[in-house]
C-alpha positions in Angstrom: 159.0 123.2 147.7 158.8 126.8 148.7 158.5 127.5 152.3 156.0 130.0 153.4 156.2 132.5 155.9 152.5 133.4 156.1 150.5 131.5 158.9 147.2 132.2 160.1 144.0 130.5 161.7 141.0 130.1 160.0 138.2 132.1 161.1 134.3 131.2 159.6 132.2 134.7 159.9 128.3 134.3 158.7 126.6 137.7 158.0 122.9 137.1 159.6 120.0 139.8 159.4 118.9 138.6 162.6 121.0 137.9 165.9 119.0 136.6 168.3 117.6 134.3 165.4 121.0 133.2 164.2 122.2 132.6 167.7 119.3 130.4 168.2 119.9 128.2 165.1 123.8 127.7 165.3 123.4 126.6 168.7 120.5 124.6 168.5 121.4 123.0 165.3 125.0 122.4 165.7 125.6 122.3 169.6 127.5 125.6 169.4 128.1 127.8 172.6 128.4 131.5 172.7 132.4 132.3 173.7 132.4 136.1 173.8 129.8 138.9 172.8 132.0 141.6 171.2 128.3 143.9 171.0 124.7 143.3 169.8 126.0 142.9 166.5 128.7 140.4 166.6 128.9 137.1 168.8 131.9 134.1 168.5 130.5 130.6 168.6 132.6 127.4 169.8 132.0 124.0 169.6 134.0 123.2 166.5 137.0 122.7 165.0 137.1 126.6 164.2 134.9 129.2 165.8 132.4 130.9 164.0 131.7 134.4 164.0 128.0 135.6 163.5 127.9 139.5 162.0 124.3 141.1 161.6 124.3 142.9 158.5 121.0 144.4 157.2 119.5 143.1 154.3 120.1 145.1 151.4 123.4 146.7 152.8 126.6 147.0 150.7 128.8 144.0 150.7 131.9 146.0 150.2 133.4 149.2 150.9 133.5 150.5 147.0 129.6 149.2 146.4 129.2 146.3 144.1 126.6 143.6 145.3 124.0 143.4 148.3 123.2 141.1 150.9 120.3 139.0 150.3 118.8 136.5 152.6 116.8 134.4 150.4 118.2 130.9 149.4 121.3 132.1 147.4 124.5 130.5 146.1 127.9 130.3 146.9 131.0 128.6 146.3 132.3 128.7 149.9 130.1 126.8 152.3 130.6 125.2 155.3 130.4 121.3 155.7 129.8 120.0 159.2 130.9 116.4 159.8 128.5 114.4 162.0 128.5 110.4 163.2 124.8 110.2 162.8 123.6 111.9 159.4 119.8 111.2 159.9 120.0 112.1 163.5 121.8 115.3 162.5 119.5 116.2 159.8 116.5 115.8 162.2 118.3 118.1 164.4 119.3 121.3 162.0 115.3 120.9 160.4 114.1 121.4 163.7 116.1 124.4 164.6 115.0 125.6 161.4 117.3 125.0 158.3 116.0 123.1 155.0 117.2 120.3 153.2 117.8 120.4 149.5 117.3 117.0 148.0 117.9 113.3 149.3 120.7 112.1 151.1 123.2 111.6 148.4 125.9 108.5 148.9 129.6 109.2 147.9 132.8 106.7 148.2 133.6 108.7 151.2 130.1 108.6 153.0 126.9 110.2 153.0 125.9 114.0 152.7 123.2 116.0 152.7 122.9 119.7 151.3 120.8 122.1 153.4 120.4 125.7 154.0 120.3 127.6 157.3 117.1 129.8 157.8 118.9 132.8 155.9 119.7 131.5 152.9 123.1 130.0 153.6 124.1 126.8 152.1 125.7 124.1 154.3 126.4 120.1 153.8 126.3 117.7 156.7 128.5 114.6 155.9 128.9 111.1 157.7 132.3 109.6 157.0 132.7 106.3 156.1 135.9 104.1 157.5 137.7 105.4 154.8 136.5 109.0 154.6 138.4 111.5 152.1 141.2 108.8 151.4 138.6 106.7 149.4 139.0 109.5 146.4 142.2 110.6 147.0 145.3 110.0 144.6 
């Protein structure tokens, strides 16, 4: 096994077009609280395993310095999305929907528990997972 000298903390950054609406959604949906406000377009949310940073980025703005794609806030797909582990899936679904999320499909049963796929008001997909007693050990090899 090769030892690595690379060590880093994980941070989650979420681009949003409306900071006030994003703050309202993420605090109501997930019980997060504002940690630091860096400016009107950049805030830190605390209350999960890693901090979540909301970054105000206008729809249509370039994603990278060299151009390429632009930000879109209608429902979109990305291979990277957050999963929020919850104790009671039904209650968590009700809470995030009341805050403005959209559920996509029915609750799914998996060997490790139950999950629901949703999208926030800005088009970002996320899952809610209620693990059973085995959790991911049920599918580990």
